[in-house]
N, C-alpha and C positions, 0 to 999 in steps of 0.2 A: 534408042538405048534403054535398057532395063535399069530401073532404079533399085538399089540395094537397101534392104531394111537394116538399120543400125540403131544403137542407143547413143544419144549425145550426152556427154558429161561436160558440164560447164560450171562457171563460178556462181551462178544463181542471180546475176545482175541483169538488168534490162539490156545493157550493151552486150553482155555475154550471150543473151538470147538472140539478139540480132546477128551476132557472129555465127550462131548455129544455123540461122536461116541462110547466111552467106555460104557456109561450108556445105550445106545441103545441096544448093544449086550448083556449086562449083564441082563437087564430086559426084553429083547425081545419086545422093543417098537420102532415103526417106527416114525421118526420125520416128521410129516406132515407140520411143519413149525418151523422156528427158530426165536427167539426174543432175542435181547440183552437188557441189563438193561438200556441202553441209549435211547432206542426206546419207543414210546408210545404203551403200550400194548393194543391190540384190543380184546374185549370180543369174546369168541368163545365157541362152544358147545364141543370142544375137551378138554380133561383134560390137565393140564399144569404140567410139571416137571421142577423144578428149579434145575439146574445143578451147583454144586460148582466146582471151578477149583482146582483139586487135581493134583499136579505135577507128582506124581507116576502113576496115571491113564493116564495122557497125554503122559508120557514117554513110557508107555507100548504100547499104540497105535502107537506112533512114531516109536519105534523099530520094530514093526510088519510090518509097511510099508517099512522101510529100508530093511528088510529081503526079502520082496517080490520084491521090485524094488526101487533102489535109485533115478531113474528118476521120478518115481511117487511121491516121497516125495517132490522133488523140484517143481513139477507141483502143488501139493496141497499147499505147502507153499506160492508160488508166486500167485497162484490162489486166496488165501485168501486175498491178498492185492489189488485185482482188484475191479472194481465197477460193476462187473457182477450182473445182476438181479437174485435174489434168489441164491445168491452165496453159502451159506451154503448147501442148498438143492442139488445143482448141484455137489458140492464137495463131499457131502455124497454119492450121487449116484455113483460117480467115485470110491470112496473108497469101497463101497459095491460090485461093479463089480470087483474090483481088488481082493478082498477077495474071491469072488465066482469063477472067471474065470482065475485069474492070470494076468500078465502084457502084454499078447499078444496083446490086443486091443489097447495098446498105440502106436503100429506101424501103426495104421490106423487113420489118422487125420479126416476121414469122419465118424468115429464111432459116433452114436447118443448121447452117453454119454460124449465122449471125445471132440467132436467138439465145443460145447459152451465154454468149458474151454480154448481150444486152441485159439479160437477167442478172448476171454477176455485177454489172455496172450499177443497176438499180439498187442492189444490196449495198454496194460500196457507197453510193451517194446517200442512202438512208443512214448508214452508220456515220458517215462524215458529218451530216447535218446534226445528228444527235450529239456527237462529241464536241461540236462547237459550243454547245450549251452545257454539257455534262462534265467537262474538264474542271477539276478543282485544284487550285494551287495553294501550297503552304509555304510559310517562311522558314528557310533554313539558313540561319546566320546572315540574313540580309539578301539572300538569293531566293527567288520564287521557284518552287519545284512542284511538279505534278507527275502522275502516272496514269497510263491508260492500258486497257487490255482488250484491244480490238481483234476482230477476226480478219479484217483486211489490213493491208499495209497503208494506213491512212496518214501516217506522220508526214510524208512529203507534201500531202495535200493540205494538212493543217498548218504547215509551216508559215505560210504568208499571213494567214488569219491571226495567229497569235503574235507573230513578230510585229505586225501592224498595230495590234491592240495594246501590246505592252512594249511599245517602241522605246520608252525611256527607262525600262527596267532591265535587269539581268535575270534570266530564267532558264530552266531546263524542263523538258517533257520526255518521259521515258515510256517506251512501248514495251510492256512486259512480254507480249506474245512473240514479237520478232526481234527483241533485244536491240532496238535502235534507240539512240538518244539524241534529241534535238537540243542544241546549245545555242543561246542567244545572249549577246552582250555588245554594247557600243555600236549598235546598228548592224552587226554582222551575225550570221547564223550558220550553223553547220550540223549535219546529221552524221553521227558516227556509230559504228557497230560496237557493242560492248557485251561481254559474257553475262554480266549480272550487275545489278545496282543495289547497294545496301545503303539506306538512308539512316542518318542519326535520329534518335528519338526526338520528337518535337519538344521545344522549350516551353517555359511557363507562359510566355506571351502568346505563342502559337496555340497552346492548349486553351487559353482564355478565349481566343477568337473562334476556335472550333466549338467550344461549348456555347458560345454566343450564337453561332450559326445554327447549331443543333436546336437550341431553344427557339429560335425564330422559325425553323422548319416545323417543329412540333406544334407551335402555338398558332401558326397562320392558317392551319387547316380548320375547316368547319366540321366539327366532329359528327354532326348529324348527317353529313353528306359523305362520310368516309366510303370510298369505293375502290377496294383493292384491285379489282379487275381493270378498271379504267386507269388506275395508276400504273399497273403493269404494262398496259398498252402504250402509254406515252413514255414510261421510264422502265424499260425491261430490267429484270433483276441482274443480268450479267454486267450491267454498267455500274452497279452500286458498290462494288468492292473498293473502288477508288474514289468514291464520292464522300465528302466530309460528313454530310448529314446522315449517312448510313454506317459510318465507322463506329465501332464500339468505343464508348467513352469510359475512362477509368473513374471519372467523377461525374455522376449524372445530376448533381445539384445545379440549380440555375447559376449562371455566372454572376459574379459581383462586379458592379461598375468600378472602374479605376477611380482612385481618390482624386480630388481636384488638382493636387499638385503633381500628379503623375503624367509623364509625357512619353511618347513613343518616338523612335528614331525617324527622322524625315529623309535621311539619305542612306543608301545601302552600299556595302562594299561591292566592288566589281567582280564578276565571275571570271573574266579572262583578262 
C-alpha cells in the first residue's frame, strides 16, 4: 500500500507528537511536515490532517518504544525538548527506523538518522549544565523568582534540581523563550504555560543584595589576569541578561552594611 504525504497539525506537546506517530501508521500517511497550533500555518499543496491528542493512542506508541528500547524512549523524550531544526521530522525518522530495523543503530553515533538527534542532545545537556549554575533568584515579597532565556526547553529538566535545592522555599522560574512557568510551594511543583510575565520592580532589600553581589563579583577578579575570551567561553553572553551580576544597577556605589539593629525576615509567605 502506498503511503500518502500529508502535513500533521497538532498541539505541540510530546503526547500530541506521539499521537501523530499513531495516526501516521494507522492511516498509512507520511508526515511531510509538522505544524503546531501555536505556529503560523503556511499554505501548502499537501493535505492537512489535524491530530487530536488522545492519551490512549500516545500511551500505545510509548509502550511500543519502551518494548523495543528503553534507551530510545529517553532519546525521543529529551530530543523533543531540544531546539533542533525540523525536530519532529527527525524524531519521526528515528522512530520509523527503530520500528523497521530495531535498536541496533543506536550503538552508532554516526548513523545518518541518529547523529542529528545526538548532536541536539549534546547542545541540550550543555545548556542544562550551565543553567544549573547560572540561574539567579531574587526576592519578590517573600517568594524567590528567577528568569531564564534558553534555546532548548530545559525547564522540565531543571525542575527536580531546583525543587530539591530549594525544598523549604516557595519559588518560581520563568522561561522567557517558551513562555513556561515553573511554580513550587509546599513540596509541590507545576509547570504552566503563560503568555507573559511582568515582575514588580525590586524592593530596597533586594536592591541591597543585588549591589552586594555585584560588588563581590567585581572585586573577586584578579585584574591583571582579566581574560574576556576565557570568560565568554565559560559564561556565554546570551546567559547574562538574567544574571544579577550583569544587570545594570541604578546605584553603582558600594552597598552599605545594615545597622547592628537591623534584621531581615526569617520566614516567607507562601506562594500557593
